[in-house]
C-alpha positions in Angstrom: 0.0 0.0 0.1 1.3 3.6 -0.7 2.7 5.5 2.4 0.6 8.8 3.0 2.1 11.8 4.8 -0.2 13.7 7.1 0.7 17.6 6.4 -0.8 19.8 9.1 -1.4 23.4 8.6 1.4 25.7 9.9 0.3 27.2 13.1 0.8 31.0 13.5 3.5 31.7 15.9 2.4 32.8 19.4 2.2 36.6 19.5 5.1 38.2 21.2 5.5 41.5 23.1 9.2 42.9 24.0 9.3 45.2 26.6 12.9 46.8 27.0 12.8 47.9 30.6 11.5 46.3 33.7 11.6 49.0 36.1 8.5 50.8 37.2 7.3 52.3 33.8 7.7 48.7 32.4 5.8 47.2 35.5 3.0 49.9 35.1 2.7 48.7 31.4 2.2 45.2 32.3 -0.4 46.1 35.1 -2.3 47.9 32.3 -2.1 45.0 30.1 -3.5 42.8 32.8 -6.3 45.1 33.2 -7.1 45.3 29.6 -6.8 41.7 28.6 -10.0 40.4 29.5 -11.9 43.0 27.3 -9.2 43.1 24.5 -7.6 39.7 24.3 -9.6 36.7 25.3 -8.7 33.3 24.0 -5.3 33.6 22.7 -1.8 33.0 24.0 1.1 35.9 24.3 4.6 36.0 25.2 5.7 39.1 27.0 9.7 39.3 27.2 11.1 42.0 29.7 14.7 42.7 29.0 16.5 44.3 31.7 19.5 43.4 33.5 18.1 45.1 36.7 15.3 43.3 38.9 11.7 43.6 37.2 9.9 46.1 39.4 12.6 48.1 40.9 15.0 48.2 38.2 18.2 50.3 38.3 17.1 53.5 40.2 15.2 51.5 42.9 17.3 48.2 43.2 18.3 47.0 46.5 21.9 47.1 46.1 22.3 50.8 47.0 23.0 52.8 50.6 20.0 52.7 53.1 20.7 56.4 53.5 19.0 57.3 50.4 15.5 58.3 50.6 12.6 58.7 48.4 11.7 62.2 47.8 7.7 61.7 48.7 5.8 60.8 51.2 5.3 57.1 51.5 1.4 58.0 51.5 1.9 59.9 48.2 3.4 57.0 46.1 1.4 54.6 44.4 1.4 52.3 41.2 -2.3 51.7 41.0 -4.9 53.7 39.2 -8.2 55.3 40.5 -11.1 57.0 39.3 -9.1 60.3 38.6 -6.9 59.0 36.0 -8.8 59.6 32.3 -8.2 56.2 30.6 -10.6 53.9 28.4 -9.3 50.9 30.4 -10.7 49.7 33.9 -9.5 50.9 37.2 -7.6 48.4 39.3 -7.2 49.9 42.7 -4.3 48.9 45.0 -2.3 49.8 47.9 0.0 52.9 48.3 3.5 52.4 49.5 2.7 53.3 53.1 -0.4 51.0 53.1 1.6 48.1 51.8 4.8 48.5 53.9 2.6 49.4 57.0 4.5 52.4 57.8 3.4 56.1 58.5 2.2 57.8 55.7 4.5 61.0 56.3 7.7 58.7 56.3 10.2 59.2 53.7 11.2 55.6 53.0 14.7 54.7 51.6 14.8 53.7 48.2 15.2 50.1 48.8 12.0 49.8 50.5 10.3 51.2 47.1 12.2 48.9 45.2 10.5 46.1 47.1 7.3 47.2 46.7 7.6 47.8 43.2 8.9 44.3 42.8 5.7 43.5 44.8 3.6 45.3 42.2 5.3 43.6 39.5 4.6 40.1 40.9 0.7 41.3 41.3 0.8 42.3 37.9 2.1 39.3 36.2 -0.1 37.3 38.4 -3.4 39.0 37.2 -2.3 38.2 33.5 -4.9 35.9 31.9 -4.2 32.2 31.3 -1.9 31.8 28.2 0.1 35.0 28.6 3.4 34.1 29.8 6.1 36.6 31.4 10.1 36.0 30.3 12.7 38.2 32.1 16.0 38.3 30.3 18.5 39.7 32.7 20.7 41.7 29.9 20.9 44.5 28.0 19.1 45.2 24.5 21.6 46.4 21.9 19.4 47.2 19.1 16.0 46.7 17.3 15.8 45.8 13.6 13.1 44.5 10.9 10.8 45.8 8.5 7.9 47.8 9.6 5.5 45.5 8.2 7.0 42.4 9.7 8.3 41.0 13.1 11.1 42.9 15.1 14.6 41.5 15.9 15.6 42.5 19.3 19.3 41.7 19.8 20.4 41.1 23.3 23.8 41.5 24.9 25.4 37.9 25.1 23.0 36.0 23.0 23.6 34.9 19.6 19.9 35.2 18.3 17.5 38.0 18.7 14.0 37.9 20.2 11.5 38.1 17.7 8.5 40.4 18.6 5.5 41.4 17.1 5.6 44.8 19.1 8.2 46.3 21.1 7.9 48.9 23.5 10.9 50.8 24.8 10.4 51.6 28.7 13.9 52.5 29.5 13.8 55.1 32.1 16.6 57.5 32.8 19.9 56.7 30.7 23.6 57.3 30.7 24.9 59.7 28.3 28.3 60.4 26.4 29.3 64.0 27.7 28.8 67.0 25.8 31.7 69.4 24.5 32.1 71.4 28.0 32.3 68.0 29.8 34.8 66.5 27.3 37.1 69.7 27.7 36.8 69.8 31.7 37.4 65.7 31.6 40.4 66.2 29.5 41.6 69.1 31.7 41.3 66.9 34.6 43.2 64.3 33.2 46.1 66.6 31.9 46.4 68.3 35.6 45.7 65.3 37.8 42.5 66.5 39.0 39.0 64.7 39.5 36.2 65.5 37.3 32.6 63.7 38.0 30.2 64.3 34.9 26.5 64.1 35.2 25.2 60.8 36.5 23.3 58.9 38.7 24.8 59.7 42.2 24.5 56.4 43.6 26.6 55.1 40.7 29.4 57.6 40.9 32.6 56.9 42.3 32.9 59.0 45.3 36.1 57.6 46.6 37.9 60.0 44.4 36.8 62.8 46.6 39.5 63.1 49.5 38.6 64.1 52.9 39.2 67.6 54.0 39.5 68.8 50.5 37.6 71.3 48.9 35.1 70.1 45.8 33.4 72.1 43.8 29.9 71.1 43.3 27.5 72.3 40.4 24.1 71.7 40.6 21.5 72.1 44.0 18.9 69.8 42.9 18.0 66.3 44.0 21.3 64.6 42.7 23.1 67.2 44.9 21.2 66.0 48.0 22.4 62.5 47.4 25.8 63.7 47.0 25.5 65.4 50.2 24.1 62.3 52.0 26.8 60.0 50.8 29.6 62.3 51.6 28.7 63.1 54.9 26.4 60.3 57.0 27.8 57.9 54.3 31.4 58.8 55.9 30.3 58.4 59.3 29.1 61.5 60.1 26.1 62.1 62.5 23.4 64.7 63.3 22.8 65.6 67.1 20.1 67.6 67.4 20.4 70.6 64.9 24.1 70.1 64.9 26.4 67.9 62.8 29.3 66.0 64.3 31.8 65.6 61.5 33.5 62.2 61.2 36.7 63.8 59.5 36.4 61.9 56.1 33.9 64.7 54.6 35.4 66.8 51.9 34.3 70.4 52.0 31.7 71.0 49.4 31.2 74.4 47.5 28.0 74.3 45.8 26.4 76.4 43.5 23.9 76.5 40.3 22.0 78.7 38.0 19.4 79.5 40.7 22.1 79.4 43.5 19.6 77.8 46.1 18.4 74.4 46.7 14.9 73.0 45.1 12.0 74.4 47.3 11.2 72.0 50.4 8.6 69.3 50.1 5.2 70.6 51.9 4.8 69.6 55.1 1.2 69.6 55.8 -2.1 68.1 54.4 -4.7 69.5 52.2 -8.2 70.2 53.4 -11.2 71.6 52.2 -12.1 72.2 48.5 -9.6 71.8 45.7 -9.2 74.6 42.9 -11.2 73.4 40.2 -8.5 72.7 37.6 -8.2 73.1 34.7 -9.5 76.5 34.6 -7.3 78.3 32.0 -4.9 75.6 30.6 -7.1 72.5 29.5 -8.0 70.6 26.7 -9.6 73.3 24.7 -6.2 75.6 25.2 -4.0 72.9 24.1 -6.3 71.8 21.0 -6.1 75.5 20.1 -2.3 75.3 20.2 -1.8 72.1 18.3 -3.9 73.7 15.6 -2.2 76.6 15.0 -0.9 76.7 11.5 2.2 79.0 12.5 2.8 76.8 15.6 3.5 78.1 19.0 6.0 79.6 21.1 6.6 78.5 24.8 7.2 81.8 26.2 5.0 84.1 24.0 2.0 81.4 23.8 2.1 78.7 26.4 3.7 80.3 29.4 1.1 83.1 30.0 -1.5 80.3 30.2 0.6 78.7 32.7 1.0 81.8 34.7 -2.8 82.4 34.9 -3.8 78.6 35.6 -1.1 78.5 38.6 -2.3 82.2 39.9 -5.7 80.9 39.7 -5.2 77.9 41.8 -3.0 80.0 44.2 -5.7 83.0 44.7 -8.9 80.4 44.7 -7.3 79.2 48.1 -6.3 82.4 49.4 -9.8 83.8 49.1 -11.7 81.0 49.8 -9.9 79.8 53.1 -8.0 82.8 54.2 -10.4 85.5 53.2 -9.2 87.9 56.0 -6.1 88.6 54.0 -7.8 89.5 51.1 -9.8 93.0 50.0 -12.3 91.8 47.6 -14.9 89.0 47.5 -13.8 86.1 45.4 -16.6 86.0 43.0 -15.5 89.7 42.2 -12.1 89.0 42.2 -12.5 85.9 39.8 -14.7 87.4 37.4 -12.1 90.4 36.9 -9.2 87.8 36.8 -10.9 85.5 34.2 -10.8 88.6 31.6 -7.4 90.2 32.7 -3.9 89.6 31.3 -0.5 90.7 31.9 -0.2 94.1 33.8 -4.4 94.1 34.4 -3.6 90.8 36.7 -0.7 92.6 38.5 -3.1 95.4 39.2 -6.1 93.3 40.3 -3.9 91.6 42.6 -2.2 94.7 44.1 -5.8 96.3 44.9 -7.2 92.9 46.2 -4.1 91.3 47.9 -2.8 93.8 50.5 0.1 91.5 51.7 3.2 91.3 49.0 3.8 87.8 50.9 0.4 86.5 49.9 0.8 87.2 46.1 1.8 84.7 43.7 5.5 86.0 41.9 6.5 83.3 40.0 9.7 85.2 38.6 10.7 85.5 42.1 10.3 82.2 42.8 12.4 81.1 40.2 15.5 83.4 40.7 15.4 84.3 44.3 19.2 85.8 43.9 18.5 87.8 41.2 20.0 91.2 41.8 21.2 90.1 45.2 24.9 90.9 46.3 26.8 90.2 49.3 30.1 91.5 50.2 31.7 88.5 51.2 31.3 84.5 51.3 30.8 84.9 55.0 27.8 86.9 54.7 26.3 85.2 51.8 26.6 81.8 54.1 24.4 83.5 56.5 22.1 85.3 54.3 21.2 81.8 52.2 20.7 80.1 55.5 18.0 82.5 56.5 16.6 82.0 53.0 16.4 78.0 53.5 15.0 78.7 57.1 12.4 81.0 55.5 11.4 78.3 52.9 11.1 75.5 55.5 9.1 77.5 57.5 6.7 78.4 55.2 6.2 75.3 53.2 5.4 73.7 56.7 2.9 76.2 57.8 -0.8 75.6 56.5 -1.3 79.5 56.6 0.7 79.4 53.2 -1.9 76.9 52.1 -1.9 78.5 48.6 1.6 77.2 47.9 -0.1 73.8 48.2 -2.6 74.8 45.8 0.0 75.9 43.4 1.7 72.5 43.7 -1.7 71.1 42.4 -1.6 73.7 39.8 1.7 72.5 38.8 0.4 68.9 38.4 -2.5 69.8 36.4 -0.2 71.9 33.8 2.1 69.3 33.4 -0.8 66.9 32.5 -1.7 69.3 30.1 1.6 70.4 28.5 2.5 66.4 28.0 0.3 67.0 24.8 2.4 69.4 23.2 5.5 67.3 22.9 8.9 68.8 23.7 8.6 72.5 24.8 12.1 72.6 26.0 14.0 71.5 29.4 13.0 75.1 31.2 9.7 74.0 32.1 10.6 70.6 33.4 13.4 72.1 35.4 11.3 74.7 36.9 8.5 72.4 38.0 10.8 70.0 39.4 12.3 73.3 41.5 8.7 74.1 43.0 7.0 70.8 43.0 9.7 68.2 43.5 12.3 69.4 46.0 13.7 67.5 48.8 12.0 66.4 52.2 12.0 69.0 54.7 14.3 67.2 56.9 17.2 66.9 54.0 17.3 70.9 54.3 17.6 70.8 58.0 20.6 68.7 57.6 21.8 70.9 54.9 21.6 74.0 57.2 23.5 71.9 60.0 26.2 70.9 57.2 26.7 74.6 56.7 27.0 75.6 60.4 29.5 72.9 60.7 31.4 74.4 57.6 31.4 71.0 55.7 28.9 72.5 53.0 29.3 76.2 51.8 27.3 78.3 49.0 28.8 79.6 46.3 25.8 81.5 44.5 23.6 81.9 41.5 24.9 81.4 37.8 27.8 79.7 39.1 30.7 79.5 36.5 33.5 77.0 36.5 36.9 77.7 34.9 39.5 75.4 34.2 42.9 77.3 34.8 46.1 77.5 36.5 45.9 73.9 37.1 42.7 73.9 39.1 39.2 74.4 38.8 37.9 77.7 39.8 34.1 78.9 40.7 32.8 82.2 41.1 29.4 83.9 41.1 27.9 87.4 40.6 26.1 86.9 44.0 29.5 87.3 45.5 31.3 89.9 43.3 35.0 89.4 43.0 35.3 86.3 45.1 36.2 83.0 44.0 37.1 79.5 45.0 39.4 76.9 43.8 39.6 73.4 44.0 41.2 70.3 42.3 37.6 68.3 42.2 34.8 69.3 40.3 31.3 67.1 40.7 28.3 67.7 38.1 25.6 67.0 40.5 22.7 66.5 38.1 21.5 63.7 35.9 22.6 63.5 32.1 20.0 65.0 29.7 17.7 62.9 28.1 18.7 63.0 24.5 18.8 60.0 22.0 22.0 61.4 20.0 24.3 61.3 23.2 22.6 58.2 25.0 25.0 55.6 25.7 22.4 52.9 24.8 23.3 51.8 21.3 19.6 50.7 21.0 18.2 54.3 20.9 21.4 55.7 19.0 20.5 53.1 16.1 16.7 53.5 15.8 15.3 54.5 12.6 13.3 57.3 14.7 12.5 61.1 14.4 13.9 63.4 17.1 12.9 66.9 18.5 15.3 69.8 18.3 16.4 68.9 21.7 17.4 65.2 21.1 14.0 63.6 22.2 12.2 60.7 20.5 9.2 62.1 18.7 6.3 59.7 19.9 2.5 59.9 19.4 1.2 61.4 22.1 -1.9 59.5 22.0 -0.4 56.1 22.3 3.3 56.4 22.2 4.3 54.7 19.0 7.5 56.3 17.9 7.6 58.5 14.5 10.5 57.3 12.0 12.3 59.8 10.1 10.0 60.4 7.7 7.1 61.6 10.1 5.4 58.0 10.0 4.1 56.3 13.2 5.6 52.9 13.6 3.2 50.0 13.8 5.5 47.9 15.8 7.5 50.4 18.0 6.4 52.2 21.1 8.3 54.4 23.7 7.5 55.7 27.1 9.5 57.8 29.5 11.9 60.8 30.0 13.8 60.4 26.6 10.8 61.1 24.5 8.7 64.1 23.8 5.7 62.9 25.7 7.7 62.6 29.4 5.7 62.8 32.5 6.6 63.6 35.9 7.5 60.2 37.2 6.2 56.5 36.3 4.4 56.6 39.6 2.3 59.2 41.4 0.4 60.5 44.2 -3.1 59.0 44.5 -6.2 61.0 43.1 -4.3 63.4 40.8 -5.1 61.8 37.4 -1.6 60.1 37.0 -0.3 61.0 33.2 2.0 58.1 33.4 -1.0 55.7 34.1 -3.0 57.3 31.4 -0.2 56.7 28.7 0.6 53.6 30.2 -3.2 52.4 29.7 -3.2 53.9 25.9 -0.2 51.8 24.9 -1.4 48.5 26.7 -4.8 49.1 24.7 -2.8 49.8 21.4 -0.7 46.9 21.8 -3.4 44.7 22.7 -5.6 45.5 19.8 -2.8 44.9 17.5 -1.8 41.7 18.6 -5.0 40.0 19.2 -5.7 39.2 15.6 -2.9 37.7 13.3 -4.8 39.6 10.2 -4.0 42.9 12.1 -0.7 42.2 12.7 -0.4 41.3 8.7 -2.1 44.3 7.8 0.7 46.3 9.3 
């Protein structure tokens, strides 16, 4: 009898999604995939490949292998990875515990980063457990090197140390903050340091910098007064055996002497130390979806300072005065209804005149320019005078930010969050806004500024001033500032206390540099603000490649957020997850792409 061979039809390969980056952003995306899959992806298998050399959930920034002295920058009650009804998204709400509820700690605690990493790891586990049957997650503890493949076909994700690529129907880049190659100035400073046997530490993640190069007792110039500086301050003082006693600091003798300055010359504003009570300002009011739509449809485009910033100012002013007039009416000279009616139609100098007539005490008026540059035009006769003056500034800031009598400050914070959520839709608006937001809304915990004061009084920390310049000359680094005319400080070590700029062209990650992707003038990845699809160099959205995070022009304040403020990152995660599931659920839709 003739033999017969039974030929079975080819089964289509199991759909595959590769997520590069397993930190909080990648974890948030998996949580949204699990939440949306019952609606959008019933009945078929899916392989999710997580690519990251660091632990899933915590990622690099929140990993366990770092100093327990490093804190989070938020109260534990203000940290959540879970959605609520304030997040405007198409997918379902899946509530969950905040950090303080999960850890069983006081909500006002500033938890250390390792505890946050444990929370993120637990969230990752819960998200994976919530995935439907047939959806499998594979962690690859390696670096992704490049993504290749045609727009209309499966993508190839090449991993370090792996000879064959992962095949993916879709790829999502959730890389978080990245290392960067130095810019021209930093290369020149590094070359000068090598030639003169000096120490130069470029912009970096402070926890990863080699601080052993900074010798005890030696002066160190520090350029940057934000959160990277706070980490540096902690690791070079308590981290070297110093301790705080009451309001004082007892040195160990192993600390260098830090001379710190920056563009503003002052530290970021303290975290606000009281809770919100009463009615919230009804936001957005002057900068909402309609205003953003209007800016995006302008044929001639828009200019941030000319067209956007006046709307930001008016929105923040509205939040401030709504709180002042409704909660502290004794400090105003007009009924709120009358003020609001006039404020709504006023602009520029008319607003200033209205505020001057209705708010008697200048301390109750919102002056964003003065907040942004508090040392503009301020001069001191000596460094000694300036040390005392800046300590007074920090003490006043701490007092105000912990006094509910100044609760309009907290209303402005809420206004900043609302504004940020709207501005995401405009794409890349330049770095100034992000720095201003961080300076006002994302400053250090109050206890850190009290430590800064103690270090200043102990002589371990000294202030240089605003618009600090650093010259490499005469075999040393020399710093000066217009705040103290004619004075200068020299040292054999310079630390750039800030994160690298998130630009694609200088990213050390080869994956980003080799993408066929469009960049903004500032070097960010251009992505669709709706779902995060990456635009290629011809301006077309890539059907199989998405990106989320700080190196895109749709960056958000963070991958996690306070509860009940709308969480822009959560909204983005949901949109990307839904777009991915919609694409992956049907072989026909994948083929059509």
